[in-house]
C-alpha positions as CSV (number, residue, x, y, z in Angstrom):
1,M,-101.0,74.7,25.1
2,T,-99.6,78.1,24.4
3,R,-96.9,78.7,22.4
4,R,-94.3,78.8,24.6
5,K,-94.5,75.8,26.3
6,F,-95.5,73.7,23.1
7,V,-91.5,75.4,21.9
8,Y,-90.3,74.6,25.5
9,T,-91.8,70.8,25.4
10,S,-90.6,70.3,21.9
11,T,-87.0,71.1,22.7
12,L,-87.6,69.1,26.3
13,T,-89.2,65.9,23.9
14,M,-86.0,65.9,21.9
15,L,-84.0,65.1,25.2
16,V,-86.4,62.9,26.3
17,L,-86.8,61.3,22.6
18,A,-82.4,61.1,23.8
19,V,-83.7,59.5,26.4
20,T,-86.0,56.8,25.2
21,V,-84.7,55.7,21.6
22,A,-81.1,57.8,21.3
23,G,-77.7,55.8,19.6
24,L,-74.0,57.0,21.2
25,A,-72.8,59.4,18.4
26,F,-69.9,61.6,19.7
27,F,-68.5,62.3,22.5
28,T,-68.2,66.2,23.0
29,D,-64.0,67.0,22.7
30,F,-64.2,69.0,25.7
31,T,-61.0,68.2,27.8
32,A,-62.4,66.6,31.8
33,S,-59.7,66.8,34.1
34,A,-58.8,64.2,35.5
35,A,-60.9,64.5,38.8
36,L,-63.8,63.6,37.0
37,Q,-61.8,61.4,34.1
38,D,-65.2,58.4,33.9
39,L,-67.3,60.5,33.2
40,P,-69.0,62.2,29.7
41,A,-66.1,66.1,29.7
42,A,-69.6,68.2,29.4
43,I,-69.7,67.7,33.5
44,R,-67.4,70.0,34.1
45,Y,-70.0,72.8,32.7
46,L,-72.1,72.0,35.9
47,P,-71.5,75.0,38.1
48,A,-70.2,75.0,41.6
49,D,-73.9,74.8,43.6
50,C,-75.2,72.2,41.8
51,Q,-77.0,69.8,44.9
52,A,-77.5,66.6,42.4
53,V,-76.2,65.7,39.1
54,F,-77.4,62.8,37.4
55,G,-76.9,60.9,34.3
56,M,-77.1,58.6,30.9
57,N,-75.6,56.2,28.8
58,V,-77.9,56.2,26.0
59,Q,-75.8,54.0,23.9
60,K,-76.6,51.4,26.9
61,F,-80.0,52.2,27.0
62,V,-80.4,51.4,23.3
63,A,-78.5,48.4,23.2
64,S,-81.6,46.7,26.6
65,P,-83.9,45.0,26.6
66,V,-85.6,47.3,28.0
67,Y,-85.1,49.6,24.8
68,V,-86.3,46.3,22.6
69,Q,-89.5,45.4,24.9
70,M,-90.2,49.7,24.6
71,N,-90.1,49.9,21.8
72,E,-92.8,46.9,20.5
73,K,-95.0,47.9,23.3
74,H,-94.7,50.9,22.5
75,G,-92.5,51.5,18.8
76,Q,-95.9,52.6,16.4
77,K,-96.4,55.9,19.0
78,I,-92.5,56.3,18.9
79,G,-91.7,56.2,15.3
80,T,-94.7,58.6,14.8
81,D,-93.1,61.6,17.1
82,L,-89.4,60.8,16.4
83,E,-90.3,60.9,12.6
84,Q,-92.3,64.2,12.5
85,F,-89.6,64.9,15.7
86,I,-87.0,64.9,13.1
87,A,-88.6,66.1,10.0
88,A,-89.2,69.6,11.6
89,T,-85.7,69.9,13.9
90,G,-83.3,68.1,11.5
91,V,-82.6,66.4,15.0
92,D,-82.1,62.2,15.1
93,P,-81.3,61.2,18.2
94,R,-80.8,57.7,17.7
95,R,-77.9,59.6,15.6
96,D,-77.1,62.1,16.9
97,V,-77.4,61.8,20.7
98,A,-74.3,60.9,22.6
99,Y,-75.6,61.5,27.0
100,I,-77.6,63.2,28.9
101,I,-76.6,64.9,31.9
102,G,-78.2,66.7,34.7
103,A,-78.5,68.8,38.0
104,A,-80.6,70.5,40.9
105,R,-79.7,73.3,41.6
106,G,-79.1,75.6,44.6
107,G,-81.4,78.8,46.2
108,D,-85.0,79.2,46.7
109,R,-86.7,78.4,43.5
110,R,-87.5,74.5,43.7
111,D,-86.7,74.3,39.5
112,S,-83.2,75.8,39.1
113,G,-81.6,73.5,37.0
114,I,-79.7,71.7,34.0
115,V,-80.8,69.3,31.6
116,M,-78.0,69.1,28.9
117,A,-77.9,66.8,25.6
118,V,-74.3,66.0,24.3
119,G,-73.6,65.1,20.5
120,T,-74.1,66.9,17.3
121,F,-77.0,69.0,16.3
122,N,-78.0,71.1,13.2
123,Q,-78.2,74.3,15.2
124,A,-79.4,76.8,12.3
125,T,-82.0,73.2,11.8
126,I,-83.3,73.6,15.4
127,L,-83.1,77.7,15.3
128,D,-85.7,77.9,12.6
129,F,-87.6,75.2,14.1
130,I,-88.3,77.3,17.1
131,R,-89.2,80.3,15.3
132,T,-91.8,78.6,13.2
133,K,-93.6,78.5,16.8
134,T,-92.5,81.8,19.2
135,V,-90.6,84.6,19.0
136,P,-87.0,83.4,21.8
137,V,-85.8,87.0,23.7
138,N,-82.3,86.3,22.3
139,R,-80.1,87.7,25.4
140,D,-76.8,87.7,24.6
141,Y,-74.6,86.6,27.7
142,K,-70.0,86.5,27.9
143,G,-70.5,85.9,23.6
144,Y,-73.1,83.4,24.0
145,T,-76.5,83.5,23.1
146,V,-79.5,82.6,25.4
147,L,-83.1,82.0,23.7
148,A,-85.1,82.5,26.7
149,M,-89.1,81.2,25.8
150,P,-91.7,84.0,26.2
151,D,-95.0,82.5,28.8
152,G,-98.1,82.5,27.3
153,A,-98.9,86.5,27.9
154,G,-95.6,87.2,26.8
155,T,-94.7,89.1,29.8
156,S,-92.3,85.8,31.2
157,T,-89.1,84.2,29.4
158,E,-88.1,82.0,32.7
159,K,-86.5,79.0,30.6
160,G,-84.1,78.6,28.3
161,I,-81.7,77.5,25.7
162,A,-78.5,77.4,24.6
163,F,-75.9,76.0,22.7
164,L,-73.1,75.8,24.4
165,N,-71.1,74.5,21.2
166,G,-72.0,72.3,18.4
167,S,-72.2,69.2,21.0
168,V,-73.9,70.6,24.2
169,I,-77.4,71.7,24.3
170,A,-78.7,73.1,27.8
171,V,-82.3,73.8,28.6
172,G,-82.9,75.3,32.1
173,D,-84.2,78.4,33.7
174,V,-82.0,81.6,32.8
175,P,-80.7,81.9,35.9
176,S,-79.1,78.1,35.3
177,L,-77.9,79.0,32.0
178,N,-76.4,81.9,32.8
179,A,-74.1,80.0,35.0
180,V,-73.8,77.2,33.4
181,I,-72.0,79.9,30.3
182,D,-69.9,81.4,33.5
183,V,-68.7,78.4,34.3
184,A,-67.6,77.7,30.7
185,A,-66.0,81.3,30.1
186,G,-63.7,80.2,32.8
187,A,-65.5,80.4,36.4
188,P,-65.2,77.7,38.9
189,G,-67.2,74.9,37.9
190,I,-68.3,71.5,39.7
191,Q,-65.6,70.4,40.6
192,A,-65.0,73.1,43.5
193,N,-67.8,71.8,44.7
194,I,-65.7,69.6,47.2
195,A,-68.3,67.4,47.9
196,L,-70.3,65.9,44.7
197,R,-66.7,66.0,43.0
198,D,-65.4,63.0,45.0
199,L,-68.5,61.0,44.9
200,L,-68.7,61.7,41.2
201,S,-65.1,60.7,40.9
202,Q,-66.2,57.1,42.1
203,L,-68.5,57.1,39.3
204,S,-68.4,55.5,35.7
205,A,-69.7,56.9,32.4
206,E,-70.2,53.6,31.1
207,D,-72.9,52.8,33.5
208,M,-76.2,53.1,31.9
209,F,-77.5,55.0,34.5
210,W,-75.8,57.5,38.0
211,F,-76.6,59.6,40.5
212,A,-74.6,61.5,43.4
213,G,-76.9,64.2,45.8
214,D,-76.3,66.7,48.6
215,A,-78.0,65.0,50.7
216,P,-78.7,67.6,53.3
217,S,-79.8,70.2,50.3
218,I,-82.1,68.3,49.2
219,L,-83.8,67.2,51.9
220,S,-83.8,71.1,52.8
221,K,-86.4,71.6,49.7
222,A,-88.8,68.1,51.0
223,P,-91.5,68.4,54.0
224,A,-90.0,68.4,57.9
225,N,-91.5,66.6,60.7
226,T,-92.2,63.3,58.7
227,P,-91.2,60.0,59.7
228,V,-88.7,59.6,56.5
229,T,-87.5,62.9,56.9
230,Q,-86.1,62.6,60.0
231,T,-84.9,58.9,59.1
232,L,-83.0,60.7,57.0
233,S,-82.2,63.4,58.1
234,S,-78.2,62.1,59.3
235,V,-77.3,61.0,56.0
236,T,-74.8,63.6,54.0
237,S,-74.9,62.2,51.0
238,V,-75.9,59.7,48.2
239,F,-74.5,57.8,44.5
240,G,-75.6,54.9,42.7
241,T,-76.1,53.1,39.8
242,L,-78.4,51.4,37.6
243,N,-78.0,49.0,34.6
244,L,-81.0,47.6,32.9
245,T,-80.0,44.6,30.5
246,T,-81.2,40.7,31.4
247,M,-80.7,41.4,34.6
248,I,-81.5,45.0,37.0
249,S,-78.3,46.0,38.4
250,G,-78.1,48.7,41.1
251,K,-75.8,50.2,43.5
252,V,-76.6,53.1,46.3
253,T,-74.1,54.1,48.7
254,V,-75.3,56.2,52.0
255,V,-73.0,58.8,53.6
256,A,-74.1,59.2,57.6
257,A,-73.0,61.6,59.5
258,D,-71.5,58.6,61.5
259,D,-70.8,55.3,62.6
260,V,-74.6,54.6,64.8
261,A,-76.1,56.9,62.2
262,A,-75.7,54.8,59.5
263,A,-76.5,51.9,61.6
264,K,-79.3,53.1,62.3
265,L,-79.7,54.0,58.8
266,S,-79.1,50.7,57.3
267,D,-81.3,49.4,60.3
268,F,-84.3,51.2,59.2
269,V,-83.7,49.4,55.3
270,K,-83.5,46.4,56.7
271,G,-87.1,46.5,58.8
272,L,-88.8,47.2,55.5
273,L,-87.1,44.0,53.4
274,A,-88.9,42.6,56.5
275,L,-92.2,44.0,56.2
276,G,-91.9,43.0,52.5
277,S,-90.7,39.5,53.3
278,L,-94.2,39.5,55.1
279,A,-96.2,39.9,52.1
280,G,-93.2,37.8,50.2
281,A,-94.6,34.8,52.6
282,Q,-97.7,34.4,49.6
283,N,-96.1,35.2,46.9
284,A,-92.9,33.5,46.0
285,D,-91.6,35.6,43.3
286,L,-91.5,38.9,45.8
287,A,-89.6,36.6,48.3
288,Q,-86.9,35.9,45.6
289,L,-86.8,39.3,44.6
290,I,-86.1,40.6,47.7
291,Q,-83.9,37.7,49.0
292,R,-81.7,39.6,45.7
293,V,-81.7,42.6,47.5
294,Q,-78.1,43.1,50.2
295,I,-77.1,45.3,53.2
296,A,-73.7,45.8,54.2
297,Q,-72.5,48.4,56.0
298,Q,-68.8,49.9,56.1
299,A,-68.0,52.4,58.7
300,N,-70.1,55.8,58.4
301,Q,-71.9,54.3,54.6
302,F,-74.3,51.3,53.9
303,T,-74.3,49.9,50.9
304,V,-77.6,48.8,48.8
305,T,-77.0,46.0,46.3
306,L,-79.4,44.9,43.9
307,D,-79.5,42.6,41.4
308,F,-82.4,40.1,40.0
309,P,-83.5,39.3,36.6
310,M,-85.5,41.1,34.5
311,E,-88.2,38.6,33.5
312,L,-88.7,38.2,37.7
313,L,-89.8,41.6,37.8
314,Q,-91.8,41.4,34.7
315,K,-93.5,38.6,36.2
316,L,-94.3,40.6,39.1
317,E,-96.2,43.4,37.1
318,A,-97.9,40.2,35.5
319,A,-99.6,39.6,38.5
320,K,-100.5,42.9,39.6
321,T,-102.2,43.6,36.1
322,Q,-104.1,40.6,36.8
323,I,-104.7,41.2,40.1
324,R,-106.2,44.7,39.1
325,S,-108.4,43.3,36.6
326,Q,-110.1,41.4,39.0
327,V,-110.8,44.2,41.3
328,R,-112.5,45.7,38.7
């Protein structure tokens, strides 16, 4: 692995570790506006041209049985990696990270986007760690410093890191980091994106996972003229939540161009469930899972709701593993 990739991957590892092992420290004091008051305030750093936004309440995840099971299964490796990471950076995600927010942006670049970690960080220690691995290119931009990471050849610095304040670290491509800094400096942010703002206003930071997206913008980057793409062409937006406790509970709302389009999309999903039911005739656990999926339409929206015991999914995974072992 090149030195540049190591540094960038190490920084992303901090965010991934935050997702997998972090606990709540404290939320940023960045003032939120009323429209998005139920989401972490750092979301207001996102630029207006975002096409999709996601978030994770790390506290909820760490408190969940899913995290406990993951720790039991991979605890030794996670513990070793985490200890090394803490020693190198001074950041303990379980103590220092509160929330994860990410967004994909518009434009020609498929990898244009931002991931932000919200919490409390020792900036000096993190910078020292980075400088032991590579020599970042410091780019001053509107009073902030973007640390651009050289590639292996040292000729390109497309990715970078920026400390927005003592509570928010952003990682992404340099143009996206500059766009976030523009917002911090006073440019219109995510609230100027009416479509996403209205979707985000219906979500809550108390959910473990949440997401919202502008479907036409996202689908424009998908392969054209495929059956699935054509079926989804009438979708205008989508948003939803997922919570993992002893139950797996989720809700996805799809907004279509009109009532007729919503009905067709709803029928398409029902058809997929019907196919699943055929397989469920030979598997009682699968049949039970499918029965716990509900579809409801209201005007130009339809909602898919699921709610089933985590134990049921574990039984299906165990059966799948058993079948694979028999085939081998």
